C-alpha positions in Angstrom: 19.6 -3.6 -8.3 21.1 -0.8 -6.3 18.8 0.2 -3.5 18.0 -0.1 0.2 15.4 -2.6 1.3 13.8 -0.3 3.8 12.0 1.7 1.0 12.5 -0.4 -2.2 10.0 -3.2 -2.3 11.8 -5.1 -5.0 15.0 -5.2 -3.0 13.1 -6.3 0.1 11.4 -9.0 -1.9 14.8 -10.2 -3.2 16.7 -10.4 0.1 13.9 -10.5 2.8 15.8 -8.4 5.3 15.7 -4.7 6.1 18.8 -2.7 5.2 18.6 1.1 5.5 21.4 2.0 3.0 21.8 1.1 -0.7 23.6 -2.1 -1.5 24.2 -4.2 -4.6 22.1 -7.2 -5.5 22.4 -9.3 -8.6 21.6 -12.7 -10.1 24.1 -14.4 -12.4 23.9 -18.0 -13.8 21.1 -19.0 -11.6 22.5 -17.8 -8.3 21.8 -14.6 -6.3 24.3 -12.4 -4.6 24.3 -9.4 -2.2 27.3 -7.1 -1.7 27.2 -5.8 1.8 29.1 -3.3 3.9 30.9 -4.4 7.0 28.1 -2.9 9.1 25.6 -5.4 7.6 27.6 -8.4 6.4 27.3 -10.6 9.4 23.6 -10.1 9.7 23.1 -10.6 6.0 24.9 -13.9 6.1 22.3 -15.1 8.6 19.2 -13.4 7.2 19.5 -12.5 3.6 17.7 -14.7 1.1 20.6 -15.0 -1.3 23.0 -17.7 -2.3 26.1 -15.8 -1.3 26.9 -12.6 0.6 30.0 -10.7 -0.7 32.0 -8.1 1.2 31.9 -4.5 -0.2 35.1 -3.6 1.8 37.0 -6.5 0.2 36.4 -5.0 -3.2 37.4 -1.5 -1.9 40.7 -3.0 -0.7 41.3 -4.7 -4.0 40.7 -1.4 -5.8 43.0 0.4 -3.4 45.8 -2.1 -4.1 45.3 -1.4 -7.8 45.9 2.3 -7.3 42.3 3.6 -7.1 42.2 6.2 -4.4 39.1 6.3 -2.3 37.1 3.9 -4.4 33.5 5.0 -5.0 30.3 2.9 -5.2 30.6 2.8 -9.0 34.1 1.5 -8.9 33.1 -1.4 -6.7 30.1 -2.1 -8.9 32.4 -2.3 -12.0 34.8 -4.6 -10.2 32.0 -6.9 -9.1 30.6 -7.2 -12.6 34.1 -7.8 -14.1 34.8 -10.5 -11.5 31.6 -12.3 -12.5 32.3 -11.7 -16.2 29.0 -9.9 -16.6 28.7 -7.9 -19.8 25.0 -7.2 -19.9 22.6 -6.4 -17.0 18.8 -6.0 -16.6 17.9 -3.3 -14.2 14.6 -1.9 -12.8 13.3 1.5 -14.0 14.4 2.9 -10.6 18.1 2.0 -11.2 20.2 5.1 -10.4 21.1 6.8 -13.8 24.3 8.2 -12.4 25.6 4.6 -11.6 24.4 3.4 -15.0 26.5 6.0 -16.7 29.6 4.8 -14.7 29.4 1.2 -15.9 32.2 0.4 -18.3 31.8 -2.2 -21.0 28.4 -3.3 -19.6 25.1 -3.1 -21.6 22.3 -1.9 -19.4 18.8 -3.0 -20.3 15.9 -1.3 -18.3 13.2 -3.9 -17.5 9.7 -2.4 -17.4 7.7 -2.9 -14.2 7.1 -5.4 -12.7 10.8 -6.2 -12.2 9.7 -9.3 -10.3 6.5 -10.5 -12.0 6.2 -13.2 -9.4 5.5 -10.6 -6.7 1.9 -10.4 -8.0 1.1 -13.9 -6.9 1.2 -14.2 -3.2 2.4 -17.4 -1.5 0.6 -18.7 1.7 3.4 -17.2 3.7 2.9 -13.8 2.1 -0.9 -14.0 2.6 -0.2 -14.7 6.3 2.0 -11.6 6.4 -0.8 -9.6 4.8 -3.3 -11.0 7.4 -1.0 -9.8 10.2 -0.8 -6.3 8.6 -4.6 -6.3 8.3 -4.9 -7.0 12.0 -2.7 -4.0 12.7 -5.0 -1.8 10.5 -8.1 -3.2 12.3 -6.7 -2.4 15.7 -6.1 1.1 14.6 -9.6 1.2 13.3 -11.0 -0.1 16.6 -9.1 2.6 18.5 -10.5 5.3 16.2 -14.1 4.1 16.5 -13.7 3.9 20.3 -12.6 7.5 20.5 -15.4 8.6 18.2 -18.0 6.7 20.2 -16.7 8.1 23.5 -16.8 11.7 22.1 -19.6 14.0 23.2 -21.8 15.7 20.6 -21.7 19.4 21.5 -24.3 22.1 21.1 -22.0 23.7 18.5 -22.4 20.6 16.3 -18.8 19.4 16.8 -17.5 16.4 18.6 -15.8 17.0 22.0 -13.4 14.7 23.8 -11.7 15.4 27.1 -13.0 18.9 27.2 -12.1 20.1 23.8 -13.2 19.8 20.2 -12.0 16.5 18.7 -9.9 17.1 15.6 -9.0 14.8 12.7 -5.4 15.1 13.9 -6.3 13.7 17.3 -7.9 10.6 15.8 -5.0 10.1 13.4 -2.6 10.2 16.4 -4.6 7.6 18.2 -4.6 5.3 15.2 -0.9 5.7 14.4 0.1 5.3 18.1 -2.0 2.2 18.5 -0.4 0.6 15.4 3.1 1.6 16.4 2.6 -0.1 19.8 1.7 -3.3 18.0 4.7 -3.3 15.6 3.5 -1.4 12.6 4.0 2.0 11.0 1.1 4.1 9.8 1.5 7.4 7.9 -0.8 9.6 5.9 -3.7 8.0 7.8 -7.0 9.4 6.6 -9.6 10.9 8.9 -11.7 13.0 6.6 -14.9 14.6 7.6 -17.7 15.9 5.4 -16.6 17.6 2.3 -13.0 16.8 3.1 -13.8 13.1 2.5 -15.0 14.0 -1.1 -11.3 14.2 -2.0 -10.3 10.5 -1.6 -6.6 11.2 -0.7 -7.3 14.2 1.6 -5.9 13.1 5.0 -8.3 15.3 6.9 -7.7 18.2 9.3 -9.5 20.3 11.8 -12.5 19.7 14.1 -14.8 16.8 13.4 -18.5 17.4 13.1 -21.4 15.3 14.5 -24.0 13.8 12.2 -21.5 14.0 9.3 -19.6 11.3 7.3 -16.1 10.6 8.5 -13.9 8.4 6.3 -11.3 6.4 8.2 -8.7 4.9 5.8 -5.8 3.1 7.4 -2.9 1.5 5.5 0.0 0.5 7.8 3.1 -1.4 7.1 4.1 -4.3 9.4 7.7 -3.4 10.4 8.5 -7.0 11.0 7.7 -8.3 7.5 7.2 -5.2 5.3 3.7 -6.3 4.2 0.9 -3.8 4.2 -2.7 -3.7 5.4 -5.4 -1.5 4.0 -8.9 -0.9 5.3 -11.5 1.9 5.1 -14.7 2.4 7.0 -17.1 5.4 6.8 -18.9 6.3 10.1 -21.2 9.0 11.4 -21.0 10.0 15.1 -24.7 10.7 15.8 -27.4 10.4 13.2 -26.8 10.1 9.5 -29.1 11.8 7.1 -31.4 9.8 4.8 -29.1 10.9 1.9 -26.1 9.5 3.6 -27.8 6.3 4.6 -28.8 5.7 0.9 -25.3 6.5 -0.2 -23.8 4.1 2.3 -26.2 1.3 1.3 -25.4 1.7 -2.4 -21.6 1.7 -1.8 -22.1 -1.5 0.3 -24.1 -3.0 -2.6 -21.3 -2.1 -5.0 -18.7 -3.8 -2.8 -20.9 -6.9 -2.4 -21.3 -7.0 -6.2 -17.5 -7.0 -6.5 -17.2 -9.8 -3.9 -19.6 -12.0 -6.0 -17.7 -11.4 -9.2 -14.1 -11.7 -8.1 -12.4 -14.9 -9.0 -9.5 -16.2 -11.0 -9.9 -15.5 -14.7 -12.2 -12.5 -14.3 -11.1 -9.2 -15.8 -10.9 -6.5 -13.2 -12.2 -4.0 -15.7 -15.5 -5.9 -15.9 -15.9 -5.8 -12.1 -15.2 -2.1 -12.1 -17.7 -1.5 -14.9 -20.4 -3.5 -13.1 -20.1 -1.3 -10.1 -20.2 1.9 -12.2 -23.3 0.6 -13.9 -24.9 -0.2 -10.5 -24.2 3.3 -9.2 -25.7 4.9 -12.3 -28.8 2.7 -12.1 -29.2 3.9 -8.5 -29.1 7.5 -9.6 -25.5 8.3 -8.7 -23.8 10.0 -11.7 -20.1 10.6 -12.0 -18.7 13.8 -13.5 -17.5 17.4 -13.0 -19.9 19.7 -11.2 -18.9 23.3 -10.5 -15.3 22.4 -11.3 -15.1 19.4 -8.9 -15.3 15.7 -9.5 -18.2 13.9 -7.9 -19.5 10.3 -7.9 -17.3 7.3 -8.4 -14.1 8.5 -10.0 -11.3 6.2 -8.8 -10.6 2.5 -9.3 -12.4 -0.3 -7.5 -9.1 -1.7 -6.1 -5.4 -2.2 -6.4 -2.9 -4.9 -5.5 -1.6 -5.1 -2.0 1.7 -6.6 -0.8 5.1 -5.1 0.1 3.6 -1.8 -1.3 0.3 -0.3 -0.5 -0.3 0.2 -4.2 1.0 -2.5 -6.6 -0.2 -4.7 -9.4 -2.8 -5.8 -10.4 -5.4 -3.1 -10.7 -9.2 -3.5 -10.6 -10.3 -0.5 -12.5 -10.5 1.1 -16.0 -7.6 -0.8 -17.4 -8.1 -4.3 -18.7 -6.3 -6.8 -16.4 -7.2 -10.4 -15.7 -7.1 -11.6 -12.2 -5.3 -14.8 -11.2 -5.4 -17.1 -8.2 -3.0 -15.7 -5.6 -3.6 -12.1 -6.4 -4.5 -9.9 -3.4 -6.5 -6.8 -4.1 -8.4 -4.2 -2.2 -12.1 -3.7 -2.9 -12.9 -0.1 -2.2 -15.8 1.5 -4.2 -16.8 5.0 -3.1 -19.3 7.8 -3.8 -18.5 11.4 -3.1 -20.9 14.3 -3.3 -20.0 17.7 -1.7 -22.8 18.8 0.6 -23.8 15.2 1.3 -20.4 13.7 2.1 -18.1 10.9 1.0 -18.6 7.2 1.6 -15.9 4.5 0.9 -15.8 0.9 2.2 -12.6 -1.1 1.7 -11.7 -4.7 2.4 -8.9 -6.9 1.0 -9.6 -10.0 -1.2 -7.4 -13.0 -1.9 -8.4 -14.2 -5.4 -9.1 -17.9 -5.6 -10.0 -20.2 -8.4 -13.7 -20.2 -7.5 -14.1 -16.9 -5.7 -12.4 -14.8 -3.2 -11.5 -14.7 0.5 -11.9 -11.5 2.5 -9.0 -10.8 4.9 -10.9 -8.0 6.6 -12.9 -8.8 9.8 -13.8 -5.4 11.1 -17.5 -4.8 11.0 -19.2 -2.1 8.9 -21.4 0.2 10.9 -22.5 3.6 9.7 -23.9 5.3 12.9 -21.8 5.1 16.1 
């Protein structure tokens, strides 16, 4: 692999240390290696989860003695592979095509995702990291709900806080700042009110209305470990309509159904279909109305780990769940004019059931 471990989850999984600039990692004959710059080499020798750390500058000096002026990254990569007598490499789909073209006498085989299949099954240490990230997400959620609860319902139908209309951006700022103070990083945090919440990935903007659904979806990364949390709650500041109350109850029933079905050996597709069938029985159809999707039109869940979205999926695609999988459980229903409701927790799949990593309560009216 050629990547930095700040943004590339596979590289972080391989070395277990954060490096902001791309470097070389490879496995050969049962041992793993990282080729690091002088800037990172001492830290890497203490922290990197590899068998041996090699010096990038040493290879540059060798190339310089051999007459290569200003050796480039590709020159060093070729020298490393030649030194280890590597004639064929497996690389992830994200491998830089420019560097692949520079390789001389080396067969490049692109490995389809997942590059590390073992990433799907979380160890107890990884589950602990996910729990920590969930606590960050929940503290952000707690701060958001506190601000909404403290807001005043104005005669204009909007929420007011500290003398002005409370906007989605204000609540996003509170969430992100709370998480940052605790050692996490949150971005694209969703605070989506009313019809905005009917687009599941709309982050939300503008003044927040009273007596209207507000979807709060928070998915921070723990900056200490790289593991992610993910939680969604739907709230109404004030009084929810009967239509919203029913919508909320049915989504909650869908999530509870998933909790009962999730266990090792179950196909995620079956869980997803069971929720779809429940929603239809309750009178909630899915389809395009006036050019816009409504109903339940996304998956039930996705894997969670060093990335917010990773394998496995709980949705339309057939995929069996295994003990050690960690997946979100986030059914939702979205109807413009009524509002959007989504509830999301995180489940650790076990042999006989599941364990919920989320602790934050579910309360509609605040």
